[in-house]
LUMZABA-648032 format. One record per residue: x, y, z of N, C-alpha, C in turn; residue number from 1. Coordinates in steps of 0.05 Angstrom, whole numbers, always signed. Layout:
n_x = X, n_y = Y, n_z = Z, ca_x = X, ca_y = Y, ca_z = Z, c_x = X, c_y = Y, c_z = Z, seq = NUM;
...
//
This chain:
n_x = +2325, n_y = +2272, n_z = +2652, ca_x = +2308, ca_y = +2251, ca_z = +2641, c_x = +2325, c_y = +2227, c_z = +2636, seq = 1;
n_x = +2317, n_y = +2204, n_z = +2646, ca_x = +2332, ca_y = +2180, ca_z = +2642, c_x = +2316, c_y = +2160, c_z = +2624, seq = 2;
n_x = +2330, n_y = +2143, n_z = +2610, ca_x = +2318, ca_y = +2124, ca_z = +2592, c_x = +2324, c_y = +2096, c_z = +2602, seq = 3;
n_x = +2305, n_y = +2078, n_z = +2596, ca_x = +2306, ca_y = +2050, ca_z = +2604, c_x = +2330, c_y = +2036, c_z = +2591, seq = 4;
n_x = +2345, n_y = +2020, n_z = +2607, ca_x = +2368, ca_y = +2006, ca_z = +2596, c_x = +2360, c_y = +1983, c_z = +2577, seq = 5;
n_x = +2336, n_y = +1972, n_z = +2581, ca_x = +2327, ca_y = +1950, ca_z = +2565, c_x = +2314, c_y = +1958, c_z = +2539, seq = 6;
n_x = +2294, n_y = +1977, n_z = +2540, ca_x = +2279, ca_y = +1983, ca_z = +2516, c_x = +2282, c_y = +2011, c_z = +2506, seq = 7;
n_x = +2294, n_y = +2029, n_z = +2521, ca_x = +2299, ca_y = +2056, ca_z = +2513, c_x = +2277, c_y = +2076, c_z = +2518, seq = 8;
n_x = +2255, n_y = +2067, n_z = +2531, ca_x = +2233, ca_y = +2085, ca_z = +2537, c_x = +2240, c_y = +2104, c_z = +2560, seq = 9;
n_x = +2225, n_y = +2125, n_z = +2564, ca_x = +2230, ca_y = +2144, ca_z = +2586, c_x = +2223, c_y = +2131, c_z = +2612, seq = 10;
n_x = +2240, n_y = +2133, n_z = +2632, ca_x = +2236, ca_y = +2123, ca_z = +2659, c_x = +2219, c_y = +2143, c_z = +2674, seq = 11;
n_x = +2199, n_y = +2133, n_z = +2689, ca_x = +2181, ca_y = +2150, ca_z = +2704, c_x = +2186, c_y = +2146, c_z = +2734, seq = 12;
n_x = +2187, n_y = +2168, n_z = +2749, ca_x = +2192, ca_y = +2165, ca_z = +2778, c_x = +2168, c_y = +2154, c_z = +2792, seq = 13;
n_x = +2172, n_y = +2136, n_z = +2810, ca_x = +2151, ca_y = +2124, ca_z = +2827, c_x = +2161, c_y = +2125, c_z = +2856, seq = 14;
n_x = +2142, n_y = +2131, n_z = +2874, ca_x = +2148, ca_y = +2132, ca_z = +2903, c_x = +2132, c_y = +2109, c_z = +2916, seq = 15;
n_x = +2146, n_y = +2094, n_z = +2932, ca_x = +2133, ca_y = +2072, ca_z = +2947, c_x = +2141, c_y = +2077, c_z = +2976, seq = 16;
n_x = +2124, n_y = +2092, n_z = +2990, ca_x = +2131, ca_y = +2100, ca_z = +3018, c_x = +2154, c_y = +2119, c_z = +3017, seq = 17;
n_x = +2176, n_y = +2112, n_z = +3030, ca_x = +2200, ca_y = +2129, ca_z = +3030, c_x = +2219, c_y = +2121, c_z = +3007, seq = 18;
n_x = +2214, n_y = +2099, n_z = +2993, ca_x = +2231, ca_y = +2091, ca_z = +2971, c_x = +2224, c_y = +2106, c_z = +2946, seq = 19;
n_x = +2245, n_y = +2113, n_z = +2931, ca_x = +2241, ca_y = +2126, ca_z = +2905, c_x = +2255, c_y = +2109, c_z = +2884, seq = 20;
n_x = +2242, n_y = +2104, n_z = +2862, ca_x = +2253, ca_y = +2088, ca_z = +2840, c_x = +2244, c_y = +2100, c_z = +2813, seq = 21;
n_x = +2259, n_y = +2094, n_z = +2793, ca_x = +2252, ca_y = +2100, ca_z = +2765, c_x = +2242, c_y = +2074, c_z = +2752, seq = 22;
n_x = +2218, n_y = +2075, n_z = +2741, ca_x = +2205, ca_y = +2051, ca_z = +2729, c_x = +2198, c_y = +2057, c_z = +2700, seq = 23;
n_x = +2202, n_y = +2037, n_z = +2683, ca_x = +2196, ca_y = +2039, ca_z = +2655, c_x = +2166, c_y = +2031, c_z = +2651, seq = 24;
n_x = +2151, n_y = +2048, n_z = +2639, ca_x = +2122, ca_y = +2042, ca_z = +2634, c_x = +2119, c_y = +2022, c_z = +2612, seq = 25;
n_x = +2139, n_y = +2019, n_z = +2594, ca_x = +2136, ca_y = +2000, ca_z = +2572, c_x = +2143, c_y = +1971, c_z = +2580, seq = 26;
n_x = +2166, n_y = +1967, n_z = +2591, ca_x = +2175, ca_y = +1939, ca_z = +2597, c_x = +2174, c_y = +1932, c_z = +2627, seq = 27;
n_x = +2171, n_y = +1952, n_z = +2644, ca_x = +2169, ca_y = +1947, ca_z = +2673, c_x = +2196, c_y = +1946, c_z = +2687, seq = 28;
n_x = +2218, n_y = +1951, n_z = +2673, ca_x = +2244, ca_y = +1951, ca_z = +2686, c_x = +2245, c_y = +1972, c_z = +2708, seq = 29;
n_x = +2257, n_y = +1966, n_z = +2730, ca_x = +2258, ca_y = +1984, ca_z = +2753, c_x = +2287, c_y = +1989, c_z = +2761, seq = 30;
n_x = +2294, n_y = +2014, n_z = +2766, ca_x = +2321, ca_y = +2020, ca_z = +2775, c_x = +2323, c_y = +2013, c_z = +2804, seq = 31;
n_x = +2348, n_y = +2013, n_z = +2814, ca_x = +2352, ca_y = +2008, ca_z = +2843, c_x = +2342, c_y = +2032, c_z = +2858, seq = 32;
n_x = +2337, n_y = +2028, n_z = +2884, ca_x = +2328, ca_y = +2049, ca_z = +2901, c_x = +2349, c_y = +2071, c_z = +2901, seq = 33;
n_x = +2340, n_y = +2096, n_z = +2899, ca_x = +2358, ca_y = +2118, ca_z = +2897, c_x = +2348, c_y = +2142, c_z = +2913, seq = 34;
n_x = +2363, n_y = +2152, n_z = +2932, ca_x = +2355, ca_y = +2175, ca_z = +2948, c_x = +2361, c_y = +2201, c_z = +2934, seq = 35;
n_x = +2376, n_y = +2200, n_z = +2912, ca_x = +2383, ca_y = +2224, ca_z = +2897, c_x = +2362, c_y = +2233, c_z = +2877, seq = 36;
n_x = +2340, n_y = +2218, n_z = +2874, ca_x = +2320, ca_y = +2225, ca_z = +2855, c_x = +2304, c_y = +2249, c_z = +2865, seq = 37;
n_x = +2303, n_y = +2270, n_z = +2848, ca_x = +2289, ca_y = +2295, ca_z = +2856, c_x = +2265, c_y = +2297, c_z = +2837, seq = 38;
n_x = +2241, n_y = +2297, n_z = +2849, ca_x = +2216, ca_y = +2301, ca_z = +2833, c_x = +2210, c_y = +2331, c_z = +2834, seq = 39;
n_x = +2211, n_y = +2344, n_z = +2811, ca_x = +2207, ca_y = +2373, ca_z = +2810, c_x = +2192, c_y = +2380, c_z = +2785, seq = 40;
n_x = +2174, n_y = +2399, n_z = +2787, ca_x = +2159, ca_y = +2409, ca_z = +2764, c_x = +2160, c_y = +2439, c_z = +2763, seq = 41;
n_x = +2169, n_y = +2450, n_z = +2741, ca_x = +2171, ca_y = +2479, ca_z = +2737, c_x = +2152, c_y = +2488, c_z = +2716, seq = 42;
n_x = +2139, n_y = +2510, n_z = +2720, ca_x = +2121, ca_y = +2522, ca_z = +2700, c_x = +2121, c_y = +2552, c_z = +2703, seq = 43;
n_x = +2116, n_y = +2565, n_z = +2681, ca_x = +2114, ca_y = +2594, ca_z = +2681, c_x = +2085, c_y = +2602, c_z = +2682, seq = 44;
n_x = +2079, n_y = +2621, n_z = +2699, ca_x = +2052, ca_y = +2631, ca_z = +2700, c_x = +2049, c_y = +2653, c_z = +2679, seq = 45;
n_x = +2032, n_y = +2649, n_z = +2660, ca_x = +2029, ca_y = +2668, ca_z = +2638, c_x = +2008, c_y = +2689, c_z = +2648, seq = 46;
n_x = +2004, n_y = +2709, n_z = +2631, ca_x = +1985, ca_y = +2730, ca_z = +2637, c_x = +1957, c_y = +2720, c_z = +2636, seq = 47;
n_x = +1939, n_y = +2739, n_z = +2635, ca_x = +1910, ca_y = +2733, ca_z = +2635, c_x = +1902, c_y = +2720, c_z = +2609, seq = 48;
n_x = +1881, n_y = +2703, n_z = +2611, ca_x = +1869, ca_y = +2692, ca_z = +2587, c_x = +1844, c_y = +2707, c_z = +2582, seq = 49;
n_x = +1842, n_y = +2719, n_z = +2558, ca_x = +1818, ca_y = +2734, ca_z = +2552, c_x = +1800, c_y = +2718, c_z = +2533, seq = 50;
n_x = +1775, n_y = +2717, n_z = +2540, ca_x = +1755, ca_y = +2704, ca_z = +2524, c_x = +1742, c_y = +2726, c_z = +2507, seq = 51;
n_x = +1745, n_y = +2724, n_z = +2481, ca_x = +1734, ca_y = +2744, ca_z = +2463, c_x = +1709, c_y = +2734, c_z = +2450, seq = 52;
n_x = +1689, n_y = +2751, n_z = +2447, ca_x = +1665, ca_y = +2744, ca_z = +2434, c_x = +1670, c_y = +2742, c_z = +2404, seq = 53;
n_x = +1660, n_y = +2721, n_z = +2391, ca_x = +1665, ca_y = +2716, ca_z = +2363, c_x = +1645, c_y = +2731, c_z = +2347, seq = 54;
n_x = +1654, n_y = +2746, n_z = +2327, ca_x = +1637, ca_y = +2761, ca_z = +2309, c_x = +1628, c_y = +2742, c_z = +2286, seq = 55;
n_x = +1605, n_y = +2730, n_z = +2289, ca_x = +1596, ca_y = +2710, ca_z = +2270, c_x = +1584, c_y = +2723, c_z = +2245, seq = 56;
n_x = +1579, n_y = +2749, n_z = +2245, ca_x = +1567, ca_y = +2761, ca_z = +2222, c_x = +1585, c_y = +2760, c_z = +2197, seq = 57;
n_x = +1611, n_y = +2756, n_z = +2201, ca_x = +1630, ca_y = +2754, ca_z = +2179, c_x = +1634, c_y = +2724, c_z = +2171, seq = 58;
n_x = +1623, n_y = +2706, n_z = +2186, ca_x = +1626, ca_y = +2677, ca_z = +2180, c_x = +1607, c_y = +2669, c_z = +2157, seq = 59;
n_x = +1615, n_y = +2648, n_z = +2143, ca_x = +1597, ca_y = +2638, ca_z = +2122, c_x = +1572, c_y = +2625, c_z = +2134, seq = 60;
n_x = +1551, n_y = +2624, n_z = +2118, ca_x = +1526, ca_y = +2612, ca_z = +2126, c_x = +1522, c_y = +2585, c_z = +2111, seq = 61;
n_x = +1508, n_y = +2567, n_z = +2124, ca_x = +1502, ca_y = +2541, ca_z = +2112, c_x = +1474, c_y = +2532, c_z = +2118, seq = 62;
n_x = +1464, n_y = +2513, n_z = +2103, ca_x = +1438, ca_y = +2501, ca_z = +2108, c_x = +1441, c_y = +2480, c_z = +2130, seq = 63;
n_x = +1436, n_y = +2489, n_z = +2154, ca_x = +1438, ca_y = +2471, ca_z = +2178, c_x = +1415, c_y = +2477, c_z = +2196, seq = 64;
n_x = +1400, n_y = +2457, n_z = +2205, ca_x = +1377, ca_y = +2462, ca_z = +2222, c_x = +1384, c_y = +2466, c_z = +2251, seq = 65;
n_x = +1374, n_y = +2487, n_z = +2263, ca_x = +1380, ca_y = +2494, ca_z = +2291, c_x = +1364, c_y = +2474, c_z = +2308, seq = 66;
n_x = +1378, n_y = +2461, n_z = +2327, ca_x = +1364, ca_y = +2441, ca_z = +2345, c_x = +1344, c_y = +2455, c_z = +2364, seq = 67;
n_x = +1347, n_y = +2481, n_z = +2368, ca_x = +1329, ca_y = +2495, ca_z = +2387, c_x = +1304, c_y = +2506, c_z = +2373, seq = 68;
n_x = +1307, n_y = +2522, n_z = +2352, ca_x = +1284, ca_y = +2535, ca_z = +2340, c_x = +1277, c_y = +2524, c_z = +2312, seq = 69;
n_x = +1292, n_y = +2505, n_z = +2302, ca_x = +1287, ca_y = +2491, ca_z = +2276, c_x = +1291, c_y = +2509, c_z = +2252, seq = 70;
n_x = +1303, n_y = +2533, n_z = +2255, ca_x = +1309, ca_y = +2550, ca_z = +2232, c_x = +1330, c_y = +2536, c_z = +2215, seq = 71;
n_x = +1329, n_y = +2540, n_z = +2189, ca_x = +1345, ca_y = +2525, ca_z = +2170, c_x = +1372, c_y = +2537, c_z = +2162, seq = 72;
n_x = +1380, n_y = +2560, n_z = +2173, ca_x = +1405, ca_y = +2573, ca_z = +2166, c_x = +1422, c_y = +2578, c_z = +2191, seq = 73;
n_x = +1448, n_y = +2574, n_z = +2188, ca_x = +1466, ca_y = +2578, ca_z = +2211, c_x = +1494, c_y = +2588, c_z = +2200, seq = 74;
n_x = +1507, n_y = +2604, n_z = +2217, ca_x = +1535, ca_y = +2611, ca_z = +2211, c_x = +1551, c_y = +2586, c_z = +2220, seq = 75;
n_x = +1575, n_y = +2583, n_z = +2208, ca_x = +1592, ca_y = +2561, ca_z = +2216, c_x = +1621, c_y = +2568, c_z = +2215, seq = 76;
n_x = +1637, n_y = +2554, n_z = +2232, ca_x = +1666, ca_y = +2557, ca_z = +2232, c_x = +1678, c_y = +2531, c_z = +2243, seq = 77;
n_x = +1703, n_y = +2526, n_z = +2238, ca_x = +1716, ca_y = +2502, ca_z = +2248, c_x = +1740, c_y = +2509, c_z = +2266, seq = 78;
n_x = +1745, n_y = +2491, n_z = +2285, ca_x = +1767, ca_y = +2494, ca_z = +2303, c_x = +1780, c_y = +2466, c_z = +2308, seq = 79;
n_x = +1807, n_y = +2466, n_z = +2308, ca_x = +1821, ca_y = +2441, ca_z = +2314, c_x = +1822, c_y = +2437, c_z = +2344, seq = 80;
n_x = +1803, n_y = +2422, n_z = +2355, ca_x = +1801, ca_y = +2419, ca_z = +2384, c_x = +1814, c_y = +2394, c_z = +2395, seq = 81;
n_x = +1820, n_y = +2375, n_z = +2377, ca_x = +1832, ca_y = +2350, ca_z = +2384, c_x = +1859, c_y = +2348, c_z = +2371, seq = 82;
n_x = +1871, n_y = +2324, n_z = +2371, ca_x = +1898, ca_y = +2320, ca_z = +2360, c_x = +1898, c_y = +2328, c_z = +2330, seq = 83;
n_x = +1921, n_y = +2334, n_z = +2320, ca_x = +1924, ca_y = +2343, ca_z = +2293, c_x = +1916, c_y = +2323, c_z = +2272, seq = 84;
n_x = +1917, n_y = +2297, n_z = +2279, ca_x = +1910, ca_y = +2277, ca_z = +2259, c_x = +1880, c_y = +2269, c_z = +2260, seq = 85;
n_x = +1864, n_y = +2284, n_z = +2277, ca_x = +1836, ca_y = +2279, ca_z = +2279, c_x = +1821, c_y = +2302, c_z = +2265, seq = 86;
n_x = +1796, n_y = +2297, n_z = +2258, ca_x = +1780, ca_y = +2317, ca_z = +2244, c_x = +1774, c_y = +2342, c_z = +2262, seq = 87;
n_x = +1770, n_y = +2365, n_z = +2248, ca_x = +1763, ca_y = +2389, ca_z = +2262, c_x = +1735, c_y = +2387, c_z = +2274, seq = 88;
n_x = +1730, n_y = +2405, n_z = +2294, ca_x = +1703, ca_y = +2407, ca_z = +2305, c_x = +1689, c_y = +2430, c_z = +2291, seq = 89;
n_x = +1664, n_y = +2425, n_z = +2281, ca_x = +1649, ca_y = +2446, ca_z = +2268, c_x = +1630, c_y = +2459, c_z = +2288, seq = 90;
n_x = +1631, n_y = +2485, n_z = +2289, ca_x = +1613, ca_y = +2500, ca_z = +2306, c_x = +1592, c_y = +2515, c_z = +2289, seq = 91;
n_x = +1568, n_y = +2517, n_z = +2300, ca_x = +1546, ca_y = +2530, ca_z = +2286, c_x = +1533, c_y = +2550, c_z = +2305, seq = 92;
n_x = +1522, n_y = +2572, n_z = +2293, ca_x = +1505, ca_y = +2591, ca_z = +2308, c_x = +1481, c_y = +2597, c_z = +2291, seq = 93;
n_x = +1458, n_y = +2594, n_z = +2302, ca_x = +1433, ca_y = +2598, ca_z = +2287, c_x = +1431, c_y = +2628, c_z = +2280, seq = 94;
n_x = +1423, n_y = +2633, n_z = +2255, ca_x = +1420, ca_y = +2660, ca_z = +2245, c_x = +1397, c_y = +2674, c_z = +2260, seq = 95;
n_x = +1376, n_y = +2659, n_z = +2267, ca_x = +1352, ca_y = +2670, ca_z = +2279, c_x = +1354, c_y = +2674, c_z = +2309, seq = 96;
n_x = +1359, n_y = +2652, n_z = +2324, ca_x = +1358, ca_y = +2653, ca_z = +2353, c_x = +1385, c_y = +2655, c_z = +2367, seq = 97;
n_x = +1407, n_y = +2654, n_z = +2352, ca_x = +1435, ca_y = +2656, ca_z = +2362, c_x = +1444, c_y = +2632, c_z = +2379, seq = 98;
n_x = +1429, n_y = +2610, n_z = +2378, ca_x = +1437, ca_y = +2586, ca_z = +2393, c_x = +1462, c_y = +2574, c_z = +2381, seq = 99;
n_x = +1481, n_y = +2566, n_z = +2397, ca_x = +1506, ca_y = +2554, ca_z = +2387, c_x = +1507, c_y = +2524, c_z = +2394, seq = 100;
n_x = +1518, n_y = +2509, n_z = +2375, ca_x = +1522, ca_y = +2480, ca_z = +2379, c_x = +1546, c_y = +2472, c_z = +2363, seq = 101;
n_x = +1555, n_y = +2447, n_z = +2368, ca_x = +1579, ca_y = +2437, ca_z = +2354, c_x = +1573, c_y = +2409, c_z = +2343, seq = 102;
n_x = +1589, n_y = +2402, n_z = +2323, ca_x = +1586, ca_y = +2376, ca_z = +2310, c_x = +1613, c_y = +2363, c_z = +2306, seq = 103;
n_x = +1616, n_y = +2338, n_z = +2315, ca_x = +1641, ca_y = +2324, ca_z = +2312, c_x = +1639, c_y = +2305, c_z = +2288, seq = 104;
n_x = +1661, n_y = +2301, n_z = +2275, ca_x = +1661, ca_y = +2282, ca_z = +2252, c_x = +1671, c_y = +2255, c_z = +2262, seq = 105;
//
């Protein structure tokens, strides 16, 4: 990983035909053409992802109207689905018809 000589930001590889350069996304500084730039991405393949059914019977209930059947009670839980500095997403499941929906703040 290389950093910009002018502003210190991370240099990003860019290909223009056969030419390879490192370019700064912040200030636009561009390195000289370089044939030694290697663009490579490594990742590990993890095991299977299992989707587990959520047991909502242990979740707390709240007074929330189901958009499907209009029942007035629902189970609820929260999940951090966005960045840590943003609000959690609230999920609901109707006690009566089992319809699930979410609410963003």
